[in-house]
C-alpha positions as CSV (number, residue, x, y, z in Angstrom):
1,M,0.0,0.0,0.0
2,H,1.0,3.6,-0.4
3,D,0.8,4.2,3.4
4,E,3.7,1.7,3.9
5,D,6.0,3.8,1.7
6,M,5.6,7.0,3.8
7,P,7.6,7.2,7.0
8,D,5.7,7.7,10.2
9,A,6.0,11.2,11.6
10,A,7.5,9.9,14.9
11,T,10.0,7.8,13.0
12,A,11.1,10.8,10.9
13,Y,11.3,12.9,14.1
14,D,13.4,10.2,15.8
15,R,15.7,10.0,12.8
16,A,16.1,13.8,12.8
17,E,17.0,13.8,16.5
18,R,19.6,11.0,15.9
19,E,21.0,13.0,13.0
20,V,21.5,16.1,15.1
21,V,23.3,14.1,17.8
22,Y,25.5,12.3,15.3
23,L,26.4,15.5,13.5
24,L,27.4,17.0,16.9
25,T,29.5,14.0,17.9
26,D,31.2,13.3,14.6
27,P,34.5,11.7,15.7
28,E,36.3,13.1,12.6
29,H,35.6,16.6,13.8
30,S,36.2,16.1,17.5
31,Q,32.8,17.3,18.8
32,P,32.0,20.2,16.4
33,I,30.0,23.3,17.1
34,W,27.2,24.0,14.7
35,S,25.0,27.1,14.3
36,V,21.3,26.6,14.3
37,Q,21.1,28.0,10.8
38,D,23.8,25.5,9.5
39,M,21.9,22.7,11.2
40,A,18.7,23.8,9.5
41,R,20.4,23.7,6.1
42,E,22.0,20.3,6.8
43,L,18.7,18.7,8.0
44,E,16.7,20.6,5.3
45,M,14.3,21.8,8.0
46,P,12.9,25.3,8.1
47,D,12.6,25.1,11.9
48,P,15.2,22.8,13.5
49,S,14.2,24.0,17.0
50,I,11.4,21.4,16.9
51,V,14.2,18.7,17.1
52,I,16.8,20.7,19.0
53,R,14.7,21.9,22.0
54,P,13.8,18.3,23.2
55,L,17.5,17.3,22.9
56,V,18.5,20.3,25.0
57,R,15.8,19.4,27.6
58,A,17.1,15.8,27.6
59,G,20.7,17.0,28.4
60,L,22.1,15.8,25.1
61,V,22.7,19.1,23.4
62,N,23.8,22.5,24.6
63,L,22.5,25.7,22.9
64,T,24.3,28.9,23.5
65,S,22.7,32.3,23.6
66,E,24.4,33.1,20.3
67,G,22.6,30.2,18.6
68,H,25.3,27.6,18.5
69,L,24.9,23.9,19.3
70,F,27.3,21.4,20.7
71,A,26.9,17.9,22.2
72,T,27.1,17.3,25.9
73,H,29.5,14.8,27.4
74,A,26.5,12.5,27.9
75,A,25.7,12.5,24.2
76,A,29.3,12.0,23.1
77,R,29.6,9.1,25.6
78,M,26.4,7.5,24.4
79,V,27.5,7.6,20.7
80,A,31.0,6.3,21.7
81,L,29.3,3.4,23.5
82,V,26.7,2.4,20.9
83,G,28.0,4.0,17.7
84,H,25.8,5.4,15.0
85,V,22.7,3.1,15.2
86,V,20.2,3.1,12.4
């Protein structure tokens, strides 16, 4: 059916959250800092705060007053332990 081809909204949201954490914990860039605008372009989302705010509340992402994001130690450790899980 056509419905089976379309991803569930929750699944897409979860995928976007994982992508943010993975981008912020990229081992080749030693825990990079991203601007919210750059993250929006990378994720192709007009409003990435929908994904970013819950990650901040969960303690996985820090958001500076200047609009920059970086992973917390907890997020970096979680990714180091489990890797990039699909």
